C-alpha positions as CSV (number, residue, x, y, z in Angstrom):
1,M,-0.4,0.2,-0.1
2,K,1.7,3.6,-0.7
3,R,1.7,6.0,1.3
4,E,-1.4,8.8,0.7
5,Q,-3.7,5.8,0.6
6,V,-1.7,4.4,4.2
7,R,-3.2,7.8,5.2
8,E,-6.4,8.0,4.1
9,R,-7.4,4.3,5.2
10,H,-6.4,5.9,8.4
11,A,-8.2,8.5,8.1
12,E,-11.2,6.2,7.5
13,G,-10.0,4.0,10.4
14,L,-9.6,1.4,8.4
15,I,-6.5,0.3,9.6
16,S,-6.7,-2.1,12.9
17,A,-2.5,-2.4,13.3
18,T,0.5,-1.8,12.1
19,H,3.7,-4.2,12.3
20,V,7.2,-3.7,12.3
21,I,9.3,-6.0,11.1
22,Q,12.9,-7.3,9.7
23,N,12.8,-7.4,6.7
24,P,13.5,-11.2,5.4
25,A,15.6,-10.1,2.7
26,N,17.7,-8.7,4.4
27,S,17.7,-8.5,8.5
28,G,20.2,-5.4,8.5
29,E,16.5,-3.6,7.7
30,W,13.1,-3.0,8.3
31,I,10.0,-3.0,7.0
32,V,6.0,-2.0,8.3
33,F,3.3,-3.3,6.7
34,F,-0.3,-2.9,7.8
35,K,-3.6,-5.2,9.1
36,K,-6.9,-3.5,7.8
37,S,-9.8,-4.2,9.3
38,E,-11.4,-7.4,7.2
39,G,-8.0,-9.5,7.8
40,R,-5.7,-8.8,5.1
41,S,-1.9,-6.9,5.5
42,Y,-0.3,-4.7,3.0
43,F,3.4,-3.5,3.0
44,L,4.0,-0.4,2.6
45,V,4.9,0.0,-0.7
46,D,7.3,2.9,-2.9
47,E,6.3,4.8,-6.0
48,N,7.2,1.7,-7.9
49,D,5.2,-1.3,-5.8
50,E,8.0,-2.4,-4.5
51,V,8.4,-3.2,-0.5
52,E,9.9,0.1,1.5
53,S,12.4,-1.5,4.2
54,F,14.6,1.3,6.1
55,S,18.4,0.9,7.3
56,R,17.1,2.4,10.9
57,L,15.2,1.5,12.6
58,D,14.5,5.8,13.3
59,D,13.5,6.6,10.1
60,L,11.0,4.1,9.0
61,I,9.1,5.0,12.8
62,E,10.0,8.6,11.5
63,T,8.0,7.3,8.2
64,V,5.1,6.2,9.8
65,R,4.8,9.1,12.3
66,G,4.2,11.0,9.8
67,L,1.6,9.2,7.8
68,G,-1.1,9.8,11.2
69,I,0.2,5.6,12.9
70,K,0.6,7.1,16.9
71,F,0.9,3.1,17.4
72,A,3.0,0.1,16.1
73,E,4.4,-3.5,16.7
74,I,7.9,-4.6,17.0
75,H,9.4,-7.8,16.2
76,M,12.4,-9.4,16.3
């Protein structure tokens, strides 16, 4: 899901949870996914529909906050 879609769905109350996990393809990076209220999950993707990954957890948190998300679970 692209950033603008996340903002819209969060404002509509359709995102039920936000999770941060290590990237399975690169354990030195972090990715974020969102659970929607109907049980489906979506990764945060860029404009090219590539899963966004972050080498610094601080950068990921700043991005998530910028999307209006106030709570996220971090899985290590």
